[in-house]
C-alpha positions, 0 to 999 in steps of 0.5 A, a space after each residue: 500500500 502507498 502509505 508504507 511503500 513511501 516509508 523509505 522517503 519518510 526517514 528523510 522527511 522526518 528531519 523537517 519540522 512539523 507545522 503547528 496547528 490547533 489540534 488537541 491531539 485527540 481528534 479522529 481523522 476527518 471523513 475526507 482523510 479516511 476516504 482518501 486513505 481507503 481509495 489509496 489502499 484500494 488503488 494499491 491492491 495491485 501491489 499484492 499488499 506486500 506490506 500488509 501484516 504477516 500475522 493478523 492475530 497477535 497473542 499478547 500478555 499485558 498482566 492483570 493491570 493491562 496496557 492503557 495504550 492497547 485499551 485505547 487502540 482497541 476502543 478507537 479502532 486503531 488496531 482494526 484499521 491496521 488489520 490487527 486483532 489482539 488475543 489476550 493470554 493471561 499469566 499469574 506472574 511476570 515469570 509466568 509471562 516470560 515462560 509463555 513467551 519463551 515457549 511461543 504460547 504468546 507473541 508479545 509481553 508488555 508488562 513484565 518489567 525490564 529486568 525480567 526480559 533482560 535476565 531471560 536474554 542473559 540466560 540464552 533466550 533469544 528475545 528482542 525488545 522493540 517497543 515500550 509500555 511504561 517508562 515510569 510506573 508511578 512506584 512510591 517509596 514509603 516510610 513511617 510517618 516523620 521518617 527522614 529522607 535525604 534521597 537515596 543516601 537515606 538507604 545506606 546502612 538501612 534495612 529496606 524492602 526493595 528487591 535489589 534487582 530493581 536496578 534504579 536503586 542499586 544503580 543510584 547507590 553506585 552513583 553515590 560511589 559504592 562499588 558494591 550496592 548489595 553490601 551498602 544497603 540491607 535489601 529485604 525481598 518480599 514477594 508481595 507489596 502489601 507484605 512490604 508495606 506491613 513491614 514498614 508500619 511494624 517498623 521492621 524496615 525503614 523504607 519500602 517500594 510499592 507497586 503501581 497498583 498500590 497507589 490508592 491505598 498508599 495515598 489513603 494511608 498517607 492522608 490518615 497519617 500512618 505513613 509518608 510517601 518520601 519519593 518515587 522510583 522515577 525520582 531515584 532514576 529518571 526514565 528508568 524503564 519500567 516495562 518494555 515490549 518484547 517478543 522472540 527475535 524470530 517472531 520480530 524478524 518474521 513479522 516486521 509489518 505486523 510489528 510496525 502496524 502494532 506500533 503505529 496503532 499504539 502511537 496513535 493511542 499514546 497521542 490520544 491518551 496524552 490529550 484525553 487522560 480522564 477518558 483514558 482512566 474511564 476506558 482502562 478502569 472498565 477494561 481491567 474491571 477496576 474503579 476509576 479512583 483506583 486507576 486515576 491514583 496512578 494514571 493522573 500523576 503526571 510527574 511519576 507515571 509516563 507511558 511511551 511506545 518508544 523502545 528506550 534503548 539507552 535506558 535498557 542498556 543502562 539497566 543491563 549494565 547495572 544488572 550485570 555489575 550487581 550479579 543479577 545476570 547469567 554469566 552468559 551475559 558476558 558473551 552477549 551484546 545487548 544491542 543485538 536484542 534491541 530493535 529500534 529500526 522498526 519503531 523508527 520506520 513506524 514512527 515516520 509512517 504514523 507521522 506522515 499519516 496522522 500528524 494532522 491529528 496531533 502535530 506536536 505529539 509526533 514532533 515530540 515523539 521524534 525528539 524523544 526517540 533521538 534523545 533515548 535511542 541514538 
């Protein structure tokens, strides 16, 4: 089809600045534009549609908390326009999601963090990170009411309920000059965030990291004077890379048009999300069968919750290096070049194509997405 045959030319066109207009980023394409695209597509059928998705149904795991960009892309018909249907595959935990991916029972995983796929790659599983979900996941650091907080240095010598595989914290401790962050802090591992929270209130640990889904209960406890929210993971390390989108490398290589179709749809969804967050809360709460209050507690926190389809290559490499230095990667990691498992080319092509097709919907969004890519993936 014409829209992707011209992709080669679009890379050069991306260097030109986008004309500003009064669009709010949440408008649907005009009827005329949709008709024009339909006519173009029909006229290009003679090309046997070689740029059509290789796989129309994509099996996807996005955890119990879901993926707001998928929610919007489905609701607004963006995925349908790309010829993509999502088949959701459930898993009980991140490790289970990784097993489903490694065994080919799911095509894409988007909510299993960054450490999990990197550890899988280090152990020899051939995965490729090609996009993203949450850049920052609104994960609070809590302590008992009145606790002292001077930044990450407050962790030194203290007992904290933070899994040291959370590289934002160990990386920040190393930035203070400690070569072995595992010895500088007494890291306590809890399998459940609620158990970690209880440990704080009982005085068993000084600080605890909470998950995105704990925001509502944590905020209520802070209001009642039981605890303090002293920081967020995103304040410890900016753009730390909360959740990436990954698939088996063979699947990515065999389905480049499918990958780009998904990315284009999610980029449109991200544009809509950024301009219509209140509606996004309503849509996503319904999707994951939660209350709007629960979803709003994290999704409307613009300082600490940040979603993006961008692969975030530089942050992923930083995470890999921290995990390697702190011993959370298999020894095979020494022989692996992580860049070989990061595909930014398909995202860059899809961004150029989406910009050409949909920039009138939200010119500022597509310009900022390009700038973000240049800053975080080059």
